[in-house]
N, C-alpha and C positions, 0 to 999 in steps of 0.2 A: 459053225457060230456065224451070225448074221452080223455083216457089217454096220457098224454104227451112220446113220445118215449124216450128211454133212450140211454145215450150216450155209444158208444164202443170206448175205448182206446185200443192202443195195441204199442209196442214197435217193430221195424224195425228190430235192428238188432237181432242176436240170442241170446238168454239168458242164453243155455247152449249148448253146442256142443262137442260129444265124440269122439275120434279116437278109430278104432277098435283095436290096439294094446294096449290099455289102457284098454282095457276088460281082456285081456288075462291074466295079471300081477294084483297076489292078494295083496302080500305083497311091499307095497311100500314108497316112501317119495315124499311130495308134497308140493308145493310152491305156496301160494298165491301171485299173483302179483297185485298192484293198476295199476290204468288208470295215474297216475304221481307220479313223486319221492316223499318219506318223507324223512323228515330231521332226521338224526340220531344222536347220540353223546351228552354226560354228561360231567359234569366238570371237565376239565384235561384229558378227553379223545380224540381221532382223533374225528372230526365231518365230516359226508359225507351226500351222499343224496341215498338212494336206492327205487328200487319200490317195494321190498320185503317187505311183510307186515305178513306173517305167514310163519312158516315151520311146517311141520306136519308129521305125520306117519301112517297107515293103515294097517290091516290086511285083511279088506272087499273090498279093491277095491275101484271102480269108486263111489259105492253108498254112502261111507262116504265122499269123496272129496267134494260130490253135497251137502252133510247134511254139512259139515261143510264151505264150501262157502255160502250156504244162512244162515248160524248162524253168520259169521264173517263180512260177507257186512253189516248187521245190527248194529254190532258191530264198523264197520267201520266209523259209522257217526261222530265219535268224532274226526275224521282227516280229518281236512279240505280239501275238494276238491276231495275227493276219492268218484267216484261215480259206477265203475265197478270192479271187481277182475278178473283176470283169475288164470288157476290153470294147472300147469305144474307139471308133474311128472318123478321122477328119480328113480331106482332101480339097483338092485346086482344082478347079476346070481351068486348062490353058486357054488362051486366047488367042487368036490368030492377030499378028498387026506388029508394029513396030515395040510395043511394050515388053515384048518378051524376047529373050535373046535364043536363038536357035540352039536347042540338043540343053538349053538348062532344065537340070531335074528339079522341076518346082518342088515335088513331096521333099527331097535332100533340103532344099534351102526352108521349108515351112517345118521341117524335124528341126535344123539349128532355132530357128527364131522360137521355137517353143521353148527347147533347151536353154537356151540365154536367157530366156524371158522368166522361166522358172527361177532359174539359177539367180537371178536378180531380186525376186520374189521372195525366196528361202534362203538364199545365203550358199546353197549348193543344189546340184543337179537330182533328179530323183534316185532315190536309195538302191533303186536296182540297176540303174544306169552307169556302165562303165565310160561314156563317152560325156564330155561335156563339163569336165573340171577344170580344163585350163582353156578353154574354148573363148575365142574373143570375138565380138563380132564382125562382118565384113560389109556386105553387102543385103543384108538379111530384112533389115527395116526401109529398106529403099521400094522391095518388092510386096513385105508385107505392111499393114500399118500395125505398130506395138500397142495401140489398144485394142485392137480387134486380137491380137495372139493373148493380152492380159485377160479379156473377156472371157476366151474361150478356156482358158486355164481355170479361170474362177468357177466357170461351170462345172468342171468335174472336182474342184477342190471341196 
């Protein structure tokens, strides 16, 4: 008796696409952006909608982002209607001279600044972030302009 043929399933949209500039940067901050806005805000805080569901940092470049996106899309099942996460990156070029402290991890400072601004704007950190709930500002806004951080967040909201 002949075996039944197996059915082949496929997704017609790209599952992962990477730009060449992303492969050249190792230390960066990345956003995972949902296909639809998510409601933010707790009692007594500003409420709003944002498509940003995760802000993270990496020293390993694009490989880490792909791993993180696959992990977080599984966790995004709890958020109603999320079917796709797009990843966007931002990074800092370090300048030599007295304005930067030696050994300062600028990408980590940038991530903290992004999380602090996001929490200030929406009342809570991005939904899939575990970090940032009780975070207090230190020196992040001495290094980065708050206005610039807000502008970057608004671009992806």
